[in-house]
C-alpha positions in Angstrom: -16.8 -3.3 95.0 -20.0 -5.5 94.9 -23.1 -4.1 93.6 -26.5 -5.0 95.1 -29.4 -5.2 92.6 -32.8 -4.9 94.1 -35.5 -6.6 92.0 -39.0 -5.0 92.4 -41.6 -7.4 93.5 -44.3 -8.1 90.9 -47.2 -5.7 91.0 -50.7 -6.9 91.1 -54.0 -5.7 89.8 -55.7 -3.5 92.3 -59.4 -3.4 92.5 -62.0 -1.1 93.9 -64.7 -2.8 95.9 -68.3 -2.0 95.7 -70.3 -3.6 98.4 -72.8 -6.7 97.5 -79.5 -13.4 95.7 -78.3 -17.0 94.9 -79.4 -16.8 97.5 -78.7 -18.3 96.0 -81.2 -19.8 95.2 -84.8 -19.3 94.8 -87.8 -21.1 96.2 -90.4 -19.3 94.2 -92.5 -22.5 94.1 -93.1 -21.8 97.8 -94.1 -18.1 97.4 -97.8 -18.8 97.8 -97.2 -20.4 101.2 -94.5 -17.9 102.3 -96.5 -14.8 101.4 -99.1 -15.6 104.0 -96.3 -15.7 106.6 -94.7 -12.4 105.7 -94.7 -9.5 108.1 -93.5 -5.9 108.2 -89.9 -7.0 109.2 -89.4 -8.5 105.7 -89.1 -5.0 104.3 -85.8 -4.1 105.8 -83.7 -4.5 102.7 -80.6 -2.7 101.7 -80.7 -2.0 98.0 -77.6 -2.5 95.8 -75.7 -0.2 93.5 -73.9 -1.3 90.4 -70.6 0.5 89.7 -68.0 -0.1 87.1 -64.7 -1.3 88.3 -61.8 0.4 86.5 -58.8 -1.7 85.5 -55.3 -0.7 84.4 -54.0 -3.0 81.7 -50.5 -1.8 82.3 -50.5 -3.7 85.6 -49.8 -7.3 84.7 -49.7 -10.3 87.1 -46.4 -12.0 87.4 -46.3 -15.2 85.4 -45.3 -17.3 88.4 -48.5 -16.2 90.3 -50.9 -16.1 87.4 -51.5 -19.9 87.4 -53.8 -19.8 90.4 -54.3 -16.1 91.0 -54.7 -16.7 94.7 -53.5 -13.3 95.9 -54.8 -9.7 95.6 -52.5 -6.7 96.3 -55.3 -5.0 98.4 -56.7 -7.9 100.4 -54.0 -10.6 100.4 -55.2 -14.2 99.7 -58.3 -14.4 97.7 -61.5 -15.9 99.2 -61.9 -19.6 98.4 -64.8 -20.7 96.2 -66.8 -22.0 99.2 -66.2 -18.7 101.1 -67.6 -16.7 98.2 -70.7 -18.9 98.1 -71.2 -18.7 101.9 -71.0 -14.9 101.7 -73.6 -15.0 98.9 -76.1 -16.9 101.1 -75.3 -14.6 104.0 -76.1 -11.6 101.9 -79.5 -13.1 100.9 -80.3 -14.1 104.5 -79.5 -10.6 105.8 -81.5 -9.0 102.9 -78.4 -6.9 102.1 -77.8 -7.1 98.4 -75.1 -4.5 98.5 -72.8 -7.2 100.0 -73.7 -9.6 97.1 -72.9 -7.3 94.1 -69.1 -7.9 94.1 -69.6 -11.7 94.4 -71.3 -11.9 91.0 -69.5 -11.4 87.6 -71.0 -9.0 85.1 -71.7 -11.8 82.6 -72.9 -14.4 85.2 -75.6 -16.8 84.1 -78.0 -18.1 86.8 -80.4 -21.0 86.2 -83.3 -21.5 88.7 -85.0 -24.6 87.3 -88.3 -23.3 88.5 -88.2 -20.8 85.7 -88.2 -21.6 82.0 -85.2 -19.4 81.1 -82.0 -18.5 82.8 -81.2 -15.1 84.2 -78.3 -13.6 82.2 -76.1 -10.8 83.5 -75.5 -9.5 87.0 -78.2 -6.8 86.9 -80.9 -9.4 85.9 -79.8 -11.7 88.6 -79.8 -9.0 91.3 -83.2 -7.8 90.2 -84.5 -11.3 90.5 -83.2 -11.7 94.0 -84.4 -8.2 95.0 -87.9 -9.4 94.0 -87.4 -12.6 95.9 -86.4 -11.1 99.2 -89.2 -8.5 99.0 -91.7 -11.4 98.6 -90.7 -13.4 101.7 -90.2 -12.7 105.3 -86.8 -12.3 106.8 -87.7 -15.1 109.3 -87.2 -17.5 106.4 -83.5 -18.3 106.1 -81.2 -20.5 104.0 -79.3 -23.0 106.0 -76.3 -24.8 104.3 -76.3 -28.5 105.0 -73.0 -29.3 103.2 -70.7 -27.5 100.8 -67.6 -28.6 98.9 -64.4 -26.9 99.5 -61.7 -28.7 97.5 -62.1 -26.8 94.2 -61.8 -23.0 94.1 -63.5 -22.8 90.7 -66.5 -25.1 91.3 -68.6 -25.4 94.4 -71.6 -27.7 95.2 -74.0 -27.0 98.0 -77.0 -28.7 99.7 -79.3 -26.5 101.7 -82.8 -26.1 103.2 -84.9 -23.3 104.4 -85.8 -22.7 108.0 -88.7 -20.6 109.5 -87.6 -19.2 112.8 -85.2 -22.0 113.3 -87.6 -24.8 112.2 -87.3 -26.7 108.9 -89.7 -25.3 106.3 -91.7 -27.9 104.3 -90.6 -28.7 100.7 -87.6 -26.5 101.0 -84.6 -28.8 100.4 -82.4 -27.9 97.5 -79.0 -28.2 95.9 -76.9 -25.7 94.0 -73.9 -25.6 91.8 -71.6 -22.6 91.3 -68.7 -22.0 88.9 -66.3 -19.2 89.8 -63.3 -17.4 88.4 -61.0 -14.5 89.3 -62.2 -11.3 87.8 -60.3 -8.0 88.5 -58.6 -9.5 91.5 -61.7 -11.0 93.1 -63.1 -14.5 92.9 -66.6 -14.2 91.5 -69.6 -16.4 90.6 -69.9 -16.8 86.8 -72.5 -19.5 86.7 -75.1 -20.9 89.1 -77.8 -23.5 89.0 -80.5 -24.2 91.7 -82.7 -27.3 92.0 -85.5 -27.0 94.5 -87.4 -29.9 96.1 -90.8 -30.2 94.3 -94.0 -29.9 96.3 -95.5 -32.6 94.1 -93.6 -35.8 94.1 -94.6 -38.1 91.3 -92.5 -41.1 92.4 -92.5 -44.0 89.9 -94.8 -41.9 87.6 -91.7 -39.8 86.7 -90.1 -42.9 85.2 -93.2 -43.6 83.2 -93.2 -40.0 81.9 -89.5 -40.2 81.0 -90.0 -43.5 79.1 -93.0 -42.0 77.2 -91.1 -38.9 76.2 -88.1 -41.0 75.1 -90.3 -43.2 73.0 -91.9 -40.1 71.4 -88.5 -38.7 70.5 -87.4 -42.1 69.0 -90.4 -42.0 66.8 -90.1 -38.4 65.8 -86.4 -37.3 66.3 -87.1 -34.0 64.6 -88.9 -32.9 67.7 -85.7 -33.0 69.7 -84.0 -30.7 67.1 -86.9 -28.3 67.3 -86.8 -28.3 71.0 -83.1 -27.6 71.2 -83.4 -24.8 68.6 -86.2 -23.2 70.5 -84.4 -23.3 73.8 -81.2 -21.8 72.3 -83.1 -19.0 70.6 -85.0 -18.1 73.7 -81.8 -18.0 75.8 -80.1 -15.8 73.2 -83.0 -13.3 73.2 -82.9 -13.1 77.0 -79.1 -12.5 76.9 -79.5 -9.6 74.5 -82.3 -8.1 76.5 -80.2 -8.3 79.7 -77.4 -6.3 78.1 
């Protein structure tokens, strides 16, 4: 008599979802201009809550699926990297940070090059974007011009700001995001924003770069001191964030 053996399907990690900038990105170099345009509608902001997500180490991903980790037992296929980034911008535009919380990893690092030091940790990043959206009117919105979609772990974006559907001056920017699967969800673990400068030095920028290069060639120890200072400052910020 033939015996039928039923092999259980591989179990997957299950996650609890808490609803959750960069923007992504910041345009704090426009705050002086934007603040004059703000109105009472800019205060309709849903605050976020950080909650720990329990995990069960006894639930292991099957080896044949762990290579890409493209599926979740609760939600099916994972969001692509570009989808996660789009949701991130949507959350900032809607002033609803609760929809952004689960898109950012706990140990995420966010660099807005307007600021001297990066923001380290999800709480520090969300605090920054909360301040950002409280500062500007909801009429100012991020508009994605182009976004890469081939790589699920790295996404590039070009964007600009619009005020009531019209392009806002000096608001073009580009961003880069690195993502990975954490507790069954694809999350942002690193972000960098570069915003169009209001002052455009043109050829003078090349002169400045050449001057700094000459200075470092004459005094190479200055480069070592600069790197050491930058590393120390970043480490202090990371410790304070945790």
